[in-house]
N, C-alpha and C positions, 0 to 999 in steps of 0.2 A: 356659627354655632353648628357646623357639621352638616349643613344643607346647602346643596348647589343652587346658585342663582337660576331661576327658571327660564331665562332668556333663551338659552340654546334648546332647551326642550320644546318651547313654544314655537321656535323657528323651524323645528324639524317638521311641523305640520304644514309649512308653507307649500302651496302648490298641491296639497294632498287631494284636492277635489277637481284638479285639472285634468285635461286630455292628455298631458305628458305623463301623468302618473295617476291612472284611473282606479287604483285598488279601493281607496275609501269610498269612492263614488259607486263603484260596482257592488260593494257590500250594502251600502246604504239603500240601493235600489232592490236588493234581494230580500229574502224572507228568512234565511237560515244562517246560523253561525258559520264562518269560514275559517278553516285551520290553514295556516300558511307558513312559509319559511322564507328567509332571505335568499336562499339557493334554489328557489322554484325556477323551473324552466321556462314558465310562462311569465313574461316580463310584465303583462298588465295585471298579473295577479300575485306580484311579490312586492314586498317592502322596498320602498326607495332606499338607496344607500345611505343617504343623510339620516333617515329615520332609523335605520338599523344600527348605524354607527353611534348615533346619540343616545338611543335607549339600550343598546348593547343586547339585543334580542336576536336569537336564531330562529325562533318559531313562536307563534302567537295565535290566539284566537280573536276574531273580530266579529261582531254581530250588530244588526240594526236594532234600535230601540224605537218601538212604534206606540203611538197613541192611536188606536183604531187602525186605520190603514196608512196614517200619516207618519213618516219617519221623522223622529226628532233628534236623533243622535246615534252615537256608536258607543258600543262597550268593547273594550280592549283588555285582554289579559295575556300575560306571558309568564314564563317560569324564571325570570331574572336573567342575568348576564350570561352570555355564551358560556359553555356549550349546552346548557340545559334545554331539553326539547319538550313540547307540550305532549302529554301522553293521552291515549284514548280515555283513560280515567279522568284526566283533567278536562278533556273536552266534555264528557258527561256531566261533571260537576259544574262546569261553565254553563252547560244548557239548562241545568236545573235552577241555578241561580238566575239566569236570564229570564226563564219563564216566570219565576216569582216576582222579579223586578218589574217585568212588563205587566203582569197581572195587577200588581199594586198601583203602577202609575195609571193604568186604565181605570181602576176603581176610583182613584183620586180624581181623574178627569171626568168621571160620570159616565164612561163608555160602557162600563159593566154594571 
């Protein structure tokens, strides 16, 4: 019905929190959104080739979602397939959305 099977997309996350590819773990331990691209010179802070190829993204924003101080997940956003790049305005919009999402989740959890 026009929708790709999810298997290859889910498989692209394999090893995402491992020492061999620490980007997601690095972001999860941090506080702020992280803007990155697949052509980053820093191997530890770039997308894995499998992830980039599967999702066809050339740049994206990734941020930790926290309840209080505890990380519970990651929020990912990109501009679609190559060659679209995430702009400073996109990053600002992402940060506003992230702030509202975290505020709402913390209120639901009774933290605020």
